[in-house]
MARKEDREN-547483 format. One line per field, with one value per residue (C-alpha): residue number from 1; residue in three letters; x, y, z. Coordinates in pm, 1 decimal. Example, Ala and Ser with C-alpha at 12.3 -4.5 7.8 and 13.67 -1.06 7.14 Angstrom:
vexgu [1	2]
keza [ALA	SER]
xx [1230.0	1367.0]
yy [-450.0	-106.0]
zz [780.0	714.0]
! end
This chain:
vexgu [1	2	3	4	5	6	7	8	9	10	11	12	13	14	15	16	17	18	19	20	21	22	23	24	25	26	27	28	29	30	31	32	33	34	35	36	37	38	39	40	41	42	43	44	45	46	47	48	49	50	51	52	53	54	55	56	57	58	59	60	61	62	63	64	65	66	67	68	69	70	71	72	73	74	75	76	77	78	79	80	81	82	83	84	85	86	87	88	89	90	91	92	93	94	95	96	97	98	99	100	101	102	103	104	105	106	107	108	109	110	111	112	113	114	115	116	117	118	119	120	121	122	123	124	125	126	127	128	129	130	131	132	133	134	135	136	137	138	139	140	141	142	143	144	145	146	147	148	149	150	151	152	153	154	155	156	157	158	159	160	161	162	163	164	165	166	167	168	169	170	171	172	173	174	175	176	177	178	179	180	181	182	183	184	185	186	187	188	189	190	191	192	193	194	195	196	197	198	199	200	201	202	203	204	205	206	207	208	209	210	211	212	213	214	215	216	217	218	219	220	221	222	223	224	225	226	227	228	229	230	231	232	233	234	235	236	237	238	239	240	241	242	243	244	245	246	247	248	249	250	251	252	253	254	255	256	257	258	259	260	261	262	263	264	265	266	267	268	269	270	271	272	273	274	275	276	277	278	279	280	281	282	283	284	285	286	287	288	289	290	291	292	293	294	295	296	297	298	299	300	301	302	303	304	305	306	307	308	309	310	311	312	313	314	315	316	317	318	319	320	321	322	323	324	325	326	327	328	329	330	331	332	333	334	335	336	337	338	339	340	341	342	343	344	345	346	347	348	349	350	351	352	353	354	355	356	357	358	359	360	361	362	363	364	365	366	367	368	369	370	371	372	373	374	375	376	377	378	379	380	381	382	383	384	385	386	387	388	389	390	391	392	393	394	395	396	397	398	399]
keza [MET	TYR	ASP	LEU	VAL	ALA	GLU	LEU	PRO	ASP	ASP	GLU	LEU	PRO	ALA	TYR	VAL	TYR	ASP	LEU	PRO	GLY	LEU	ARG	GLY	HIS	VAL	ARG	THR	ILE	ARG	ALA	ALA	LEU	PRO	ASP	ARG	VAL	GLU	LEU	LEU	TYR	ALA	ALA	LYS	ALA	ASN	SER	ASP	PRO	LEU	VAL	LEU	ARG	THR	LEU	ALA	GLY	HIS	VAL	HIS	GLY	PHE	GLU	VAL	ALA	SER	GLY	GLY	GLU	LEU	ASP	HIS	VAL	ARG	ALA	THR	VAL	PRO	GLY	ALA	PRO	VAL	ALA	PHE	GLY	GLY	PRO	GLY	LYS	THR	PRO	GLN	GLU	LEU	SER	ARG	ALA	LEU	ASP	ALA	GLY	ALA	GLU	ARG	LEU	HIS	VAL	GLU	SER	GLU	HIS	GLU	LEU	ARG	LEU	LEU	ALA	ALA	LEU	LEU	GLY	ASP	ARG	THR	VAL	ASP	VAL	LEU	LEU	ARG	VAL	ASN	LEU	PRO	VAL	ASP	VAL	GLY	ARG	VAL	ALA	LEU	ALA	MET	GLY	GLY	GLY	PRO	PHE	GLY	MET	ASP	PRO	ALA	GLN	LEU	ASP	ARG	CYS	LEU	GLU	VAL	MET	GLU	PRO	VAL	PRO	GLY	ILE	ARG	LEU	ARG	GLY	LEU	HIS	PHE	HIS	LEU	ALA	SER	GLY	LEU	GLN	ALA	GLN	PRO	HIS	LEU	LEU	LEU	VAL	ASP	LYS	VAL	LEU	ALA	TRP	ALA	GLY	SER	TRP	ALA	ARG	ASP	ARG	GLY	VAL	ASP	LEU	ARG	GLU	VAL	ASN	VAL	GLY	GLY	GLY	MET	GLY	VAL	ASP	TYR	THR	HIS	PRO	PRO	ARG	VAL	PHE	ASP	TRP	PRO	ALA	LEU	GLY	ALA	GLY	LEU	ARG	ARG	ILE	LEU	ALA	ARG	HIS	PRO	HIS	LEU	THR	LEU	ARG	ILE	GLU	PRO	GLY	ARG	SER	VAL	THR	ALA	TYR	CYS	GLY	TRP	TYR	VAL	THR	GLN	VAL	LEU	ASP	LEU	LYS	SER	SER	ARG	GLY	HIS	ALA	PHE	ALA	VAL	LEU	ARG	GLY	GLY	THR	HIS	HIS	LEU	ARG	THR	PRO	ALA	ALA	LYS	GLN	HIS	ASP	GLN	PRO	PHE	GLU	VAL	ILE	PRO	ASP	GLU	THR	TRP	PRO	ARG	PRO	TRP	LYS	ARG	PRO	GLU	VAL	ARG	ASP	GLU	PRO	VAL	THR	LEU	VAL	GLY	GLN	LEU	CYS	THR	PRO	LYS	ASP	VAL	LEU	ALA	SER	ARG	ILE	MET	ILE	GLU	ARG	LEU	ARG	VAL	GLY	ASP	ARG	VAL	ALA	PHE	ALA	MET	ALA	GLY	ALA	TYR	ALA	TRP	ASN	ILE	SER	HIS	HIS	THR	PHE	LEU	MET	HIS	PRO	HIS	PRO	THR	PHE	HIS	HIS	PHE	ASP	ASP	ASP	ALA	GLY	GLU	PRO	VAL	ALA	GLY	ASP	THR	TYR	VAL	ARG	GLN	MET	SER]
xx [-8.9	275.1	473.0	185.3	125.3	494.4	501.7	207.4	277.7	218.1	-35.1	-237.4	-321.6	-520.3	-612.0	-849.1	-632.8	-856.0	-691.4	-904.9	-706.4	-788.6	-1157.4	-1183.6	-1033.4	-1249.8	-1588.1	-1472.1	-1416.9	-1763.6	-1951.3	-1746.3	-1854.0	-2264.1	-2484.7	-2618.6	-2961.7	-2816.9	-2801.3	-2545.9	-2622.8	-2377.8	-2545.9	-2410.1	-2474.4	-2173.5	-1916.2	-2048.8	-1708.8	-1750.8	-1423.0	-1516.0	-1906.8	-1738.6	-1465.7	-1779.0	-1990.4	-1834.1	-1914.4	-2236.9	-2592.3	-2667.8	-2703.6	-2931.7	-3002.7	-3169.0	-3274.7	-3307.8	-2943.1	-2802.9	-3001.7	-2886.0	-2507.3	-2546.5	-2754.5	-2467.8	-2150.0	-2254.6	-2516.6	-2710.4	-2674.7	-2964.4	-3066.7	-3311.3	-3440.0	-3507.7	-3512.0	-3798.1	-3960.5	-3951.7	-4117.1	-4324.8	-4047.0	-3835.1	-4072.8	-4116.4	-3767.3	-3710.4	-3977.9	-3874.8	-3494.3	-3659.3	-3536.0	-3527.1	-3713.6	-3869.2	-3844.3	-4189.2	-4231.3	-4583.6	-4895.1	-4923.6	-4596.1	-4765.3	-5064.1	-4828.8	-4681.0	-4965.4	-5140.1	-4760.9	-4743.2	-4974.6	-4906.4	-4569.5	-4493.2	-4261.7	-4173.6	-4187.2	-4057.8	-4294.2	-4095.9	-4142.1	-4034.5	-4096.6	-4068.0	-3812.5	-3535.4	-3208.0	-2989.9	-2717.6	-2615.9	-2463.5	-2796.8	-3146.2	-3317.0	-3669.8	-3913.6	-3804.2	-3931.7	-3831.4	-4055.9	-4417.3	-4544.7	-4666.9	-5046.6	-5032.7	-4914.5	-5313.9	-5390.7	-5084.7	-5227.1	-5579.8	-5400.6	-5205.1	-5484.3	-5667.6	-5355.7	-5185.2	-4879.0	-4760.8	-4626.0	-4507.0	-4184.4	-4162.9	-4061.6	-3757.2	-3660.7	-3322.9	-3374.5	-2967.3	-2649.7	-2318.6	-2420.0	-2153.0	-2229.6	-2370.3	-2647.5	-2709.2	-2763.5	-3026.3	-3190.9	-3228.5	-3395.3	-3674.0	-3708.9	-3768.7	-3993.5	-4205.0	-4243.7	-4303.6	-4611.4	-4703.2	-4706.9	-4919.9	-5190.3	-5241.2	-5199.0	-4917.3	-4616.6	-4314.1	-4030.9	-3817.3	-3687.2	-3432.4	-3263.9	-3084.5	-2694.1	-2553.6	-2238.8	-2047.4	-1692.0	-1475.5	-1260.7	-1068.8	-948.2	-898.9	-771.7	-1103.0	-1323.8	-1699.9	-1704.9	-1842.1	-1781.3	-1989.8	-2279.4	-2299.9	-2275.0	-2537.2	-2743.7	-2696.5	-2873.8	-3146.9	-3228.1	-3264.3	-3621.7	-3712.9	-3626.7	-3804.1	-3695.1	-3408.1	-3254.6	-3113.3	-2850.5	-2728.7	-2446.6	-2207.5	-1980.3	-1839.4	-1768.1	-1539.7	-1456.0	-1099.8	-1017.3	-976.6	-731.8	-773.5	-400.3	-291.0	-12.2	112.9	87.8	182.6	248.1	127.6	112.8	-204.2	-228.2	-11.8	-203.9	-50.1	-215.6	-137.4	-301.6	-351.9	-445.3	-788.4	-1044.6	-1356.3	-1511.3	-1327.1	-1323.8	-1648.3	-1648.7	-1517.0	-1716.0	-2026.7	-1940.4	-1755.2	-1458.3	-1053.7	-1021.4	-733.4	-400.3	-25.1	245.2	448.4	755.3	892.0	1251.0	1221.5	1263.6	1329.9	1302.4	1571.3	1457.9	1396.9	1136.7	879.5	801.6	652.6	786.5	646.0	330.9	-48.6	-132.7	-476.3	-486.9	-726.1	-793.0	-807.1	-1167.6	-1272.6	-1452.4	-1329.3	-1521.8	-1275.6	-1114.9	-1006.3	-825.6	-795.0	-496.6	-333.4	8.8	259.4	637.6	727.9	555.3	695.1	540.0	557.4	497.3	220.6	-75.0	-277.7	-604.8	-724.7	-1066.6	-1174.2	-1347.5	-1736.9	-1917.0	-1644.2	-1594.1	-1963.2	-2114.3	-1888.1	-1968.7	-1756.2	-1764.2	-1727.5	-1495.3	-1422.5	-1101.7	-984.4	-1169.8	-930.4	-777.7	-880.8	-627.1	-678.9	-432.9	-522.6	-322.6	-565.6	-586.3	-844.4	-923.4	-983.6	-1340.3	-1413.6	-1313.0	-1054.3	-674.6	-524.1	-540.4	-198.5	-95.6	71.1	461.4]
yy [-15.4	255.3	170.8	222.3	570.3	677.6	524.3	734.2	984.3	1376.6	1402.8	1121.0	1295.7	1343.0	941.9	708.5	405.2	87.6	-203.6	-490.4	-759.2	-565.6	-494.2	-898.8	-937.5	-720.6	-852.5	-1200.7	-1091.3	-978.8	-1268.1	-1529.9	-1280.9	-1305.5	-1563.5	-1792.0	-1602.4	-1275.8	-1206.3	-965.6	-679.9	-400.1	-61.1	29.0	394.7	401.3	312.7	173.4	136.8	-174.6	-319.0	-299.8	-424.9	-742.1	-781.6	-793.2	-976.3	-1344.6	-1261.6	-1081.1	-1196.5	-907.2	-552.9	-249.7	37.2	329.1	446.2	306.5	412.4	207.1	-75.7	-99.4	-31.4	-291.0	-557.9	-478.6	-496.6	-846.5	-1005.0	-1227.0	-1084.5	-1044.4	-687.1	-500.7	-166.5	66.5	467.4	722.3	867.8	597.8	683.6	483.3	451.1	317.6	103.2	-86.4	-124.4	-302.1	-535.7	-557.7	-639.0	-917.3	-731.2	-998.1	-745.6	-365.6	-186.9	12.2	329.9	458.4	337.4	568.1	406.5	81.2	162.9	256.2	-107.9	-259.3	-53.7	-147.4	-508.8	-651.8	-1043.9	-1036.1	-1084.8	-911.5	-965.6	-647.4	-533.7	-234.5	38.4	155.0	439.8	339.2	583.6	492.7	664.2	632.8	808.0	1022.3	944.9	1049.9	1047.9	963.1	815.5	837.2	1096.0	1233.4	1112.2	774.7	498.2	529.8	591.0	258.2	330.6	341.6	-5.9	-192.9	51.9	-142.6	-472.6	-362.3	-232.7	-605.4	-828.0	-820.2	-853.0	-1198.8	-1077.2	-876.3	-1108.2	-918.2	-1095.9	-864.8	-517.4	-267.1	-56.3	177.9	415.8	551.5	583.7	612.9	333.6	102.0	-234.4	-237.8	35.0	-101.5	-423.7	-259.0	-118.1	-415.9	-587.6	-301.3	-338.2	-700.5	-699.3	-420.5	-607.3	-953.9	-791.6	-629.5	-931.9	-1150.0	-897.8	-904.5	-1244.3	-1187.9	-1467.7	-1236.5	-1403.0	-1144.6	-794.3	-567.2	-322.2	-149.1	-40.9	232.9	41.6	348.5	457.0	660.1	878.7	968.1	685.7	489.8	157.7	132.2	-56.6	-104.7	-450.1	-692.4	-990.1	-822.8	-758.7	-1114.8	-1250.0	-1039.2	-1093.3	-1501.8	-1392.8	-1181.8	-1429.2	-1715.1	-1530.0	-1519.8	-1904.6	-1843.6	-1493.9	-1410.6	-1057.4	-888.0	-614.0	-372.1	-159.0	24.5	288.6	32.1	-211.2	10.1	293.3	159.7	19.1	352.7	634.6	961.3	1054.0	1384.6	1648.9	1998.8	2231.7	2534.5	2591.9	2945.4	3129.7	3380.0	3582.2	3319.1	2996.3	2782.6	2628.1	2356.9	2373.8	2027.1	1895.1	1818.4	1902.1	1838.1	1816.3	1504.0	1396.5	1548.9	1333.3	1564.6	1854.8	1632.0	1493.1	1813.8	1631.4	1611.6	1351.4	1108.4	1107.9	1018.6	1237.0	1066.6	1242.9	1332.1	1390.6	1520.7	1920.6	2052.2	2425.6	2639.6	2825.4	2730.0	2452.2	2607.7	2362.0	2406.7	2190.8	2099.2	2313.2	2307.3	2286.7	2335.6	2103.6	2274.6	2238.6	2424.1	2537.7	2890.7	2853.1	2858.7	2558.8	2317.3	2191.7	1846.0	1872.2	2159.2	2293.8	1925.1	1907.2	1834.9	1716.7	1824.8	1892.0	2048.5	2153.8	1877.5	1613.6	1390.8	1368.2	1005.3	1044.2	743.8	592.7	712.0	440.3	540.4	819.5	984.7	1055.0	941.8	1204.3	1479.8	1774.0	1690.2	1958.8	2258.9	2490.1	2220.4	2063.9	1754.1	1468.8	1200.3	888.6	541.2	243.5	-83.4	-345.9	-682.6	-1010.9	-1186.7	-936.9	-992.6	-790.0	-433.8	-309.0	-23.9	318.4	171.8	320.2	-43.0	-318.4	-382.0	-684.2	-696.5	-843.7]
zz [16.6	102.0	-212.4	-411.4	-268.7	-304.0	-690.6	-793.6	-1048.2	-924.0	-1270.8	-1093.5	-791.8	-607.7	-615.9	-398.4	-303.7	-238.2	0.4	-144.7	71.9	359.7	272.1	208.9	573.7	712.5	570.6	691.1	1013.9	1018.8	913.1	1136.2	1403.8	1324.2	1393.3	1118.3	1161.0	1078.6	696.7	583.3	319.4	187.6	160.9	-158.9	-128.3	143.3	-182.3	-493.0	-659.3	-923.7	-758.2	-382.7	-474.2	-648.5	-380.6	-106.8	-346.7	-226.6	166.9	191.0	153.6	-114.7	-144.0	-14.4	-279.7	-241.3	-611.8	-964.3	-1069.5	-781.5	-850.7	-1230.9	-1144.5	-846.6	-1146.5	-1388.6	-1148.7	-930.5	-1180.4	-987.1	-627.1	-419.1	-405.7	-142.2	-241.5	19.7	30.7	71.4	-261.1	-517.5	-821.1	-1038.2	-1272.5	-996.4	-884.7	-1214.7	-1284.0	-915.6	-1046.3	-1393.8	-1195.0	-969.6	-656.9	-387.6	-162.6	-143.1	174.3	135.9	300.7	298.4	216.2	-56.9	-214.1	-138.7	-361.6	-628.6	-614.0	-614.8	-943.7	-1088.6	-986.6	-1268.4	-1250.4	-1111.4	-745.2	-489.9	-158.9	101.2	448.6	575.9	707.5	1025.2	1208.0	1586.7	1840.7	2056.6	2246.9	2047.2	2298.3	2149.1	1823.9	1480.8	1309.2	1422.0	1125.7	1337.5	1389.6	1023.8	643.3	662.0	716.6	850.7	1211.4	1375.2	1336.7	955.5	922.1	977.6	644.4	450.3	566.7	425.9	138.7	72.1	148.2	-192.7	-387.7	-335.5	-535.5	-267.8	-17.9	370.3	470.3	787.6	899.9	854.3	1108.5	1079.3	1351.7	1418.4	1282.1	1479.5	1773.0	1908.6	1995.7	2341.8	2251.2	1910.7	2095.9	2331.8	2026.6	1821.1	2140.7	2179.2	1816.6	1814.6	2116.4	1962.9	1640.5	1789.8	1958.0	1673.7	1497.1	1769.1	1786.2	1405.4	1334.1	1101.7	1057.3	1112.7	936.8	920.3	1061.1	903.2	1185.1	910.6	972.9	1155.0	1313.2	1448.6	1308.9	1515.1	1286.6	1595.2	1663.3	1350.6	1519.6	1729.7	1483.4	1560.8	1816.3	1546.0	1798.6	2074.4	1884.9	1771.3	2101.6	2166.3	1872.7	1937.1	2304.5	2139.0	1876.2	2108.8	2218.4	1887.9	1726.2	1403.4	1314.6	1046.3	1125.5	877.6	890.9	591.7	712.3	492.8	653.7	900.5	632.6	356.4	545.2	643.5	293.2	150.4	82.7	-40.5	-118.7	-241.7	-232.6	-27.6	-344.0	-76.8	270.8	454.0	746.8	822.2	1149.2	1290.9	1184.5	927.3	608.4	377.5	56.1	-120.0	-449.4	-453.6	-121.5	-6.4	-375.3	-380.8	-9.1	136.5	428.6	706.2	591.2	621.1	952.7	1094.1	1218.9	1099.2	846.9	977.4	743.2	750.5	586.7	335.5	247.3	-73.0	-131.5	-463.9	-510.9	-830.7	-759.1	-746.0	-431.6	-72.2	-23.6	202.3	521.2	868.0	1158.0	1493.4	1468.0	1448.4	1055.4	863.5	576.9	286.5	-48.7	-338.6	-379.9	-310.6	13.4	372.0	441.6	240.3	550.3	565.6	927.1	1125.8	1376.5	1382.4	1545.9	1249.4	1322.8	970.3	650.3	318.6	-28.5	-240.8	57.3	-13.7	243.1	247.3	455.2	573.2	639.4	311.7	169.0	238.7	208.8	18.9	-365.0	-394.6	-193.0	-317.4	-530.0	-793.8	-1064.2	-811.1	-975.3	-1220.2	-1083.5	-1248.3	-1078.8	-845.6	-1033.3	-875.4	-789.1	-667.9	-537.3	-466.0	-399.0	-641.6	-890.8	-1167.3	-1466.8	-1433.1	-1483.0	-1733.2	-1582.6	-1321.6	-1318.8	-1266.3	-1073.5	-882.8	-781.7	-465.2	-423.4]
! end
């Protein structure tokens, strides 16, 4: 990995570099921690890079998509993989595409969406989960998904049962809940326990054969301490205890960030160093129009300085030593900040900076065309490299 970053030509920076062996090992660890009755779907919205999806395909039970575009992309990239289609505001065209594509599950967000689906169904069949906006206390979390535009209030579920009753092609498989993001293992288990207890009670009261509950993702990722990975073994052990009380239930989870965040690096270069009112700034190639994560989450992106000893200019090389530096990009906005006032031992113009944990909600959520700077290049390294897919710069065979 380090060699690949060091060897990248300057004109290929900024670059995204994906560690496919690391990703493969991480998802294997996740699968090994989970009980047999827990199915793992990857939320493609976190990172839909084709080789990332192909690397995950053999280790997950399927993919969760949230738009017609994601549905088409996943279908084309990993043909035959099970796909669950969720997300609010599905258009009639997207619902038709999901039916035509044979989506394994549709996560229905409202009575209106269910009626649209019934009107489009024809002689086809579809398995659905009803997404419930359950009013439970999720505590302090990065994102609270309940109480907003997602899913429906529990009181609306009975109306959905009435809509489905005369439509045999719509098969109710269970319920979907995604109530919070940024949870650690124990709070996550407490929430799952509450959700399953409520779901079981609701199903018994209405005579519904509840076979499946999807509790979404939301496993926490700590950008301030990259080695502190979500405790998957603790989650798996807790889910075993909870599922023992629900012997006929299959539980689904659909994490995204916690699966791929660690496999990606955003690599760039110091273009300029300056001091303004006693504060040091490093201006980097690229910026938050490539890596929006720190701006979106209001944090400092972890990074490593990779020294570059070449200096072709006749003047003295600008540098800073042993002082706090703010790392910014090339955009004409003071919000283009990747990390703020970080103590750095030494940093010079021309050195490279590799931002870690850039494998999720990074390039794919960034405002790519603002100021029309060049897009980054994309590189993958693997210990079992195959043919690169269209649009990839190359796949590097590790030595």
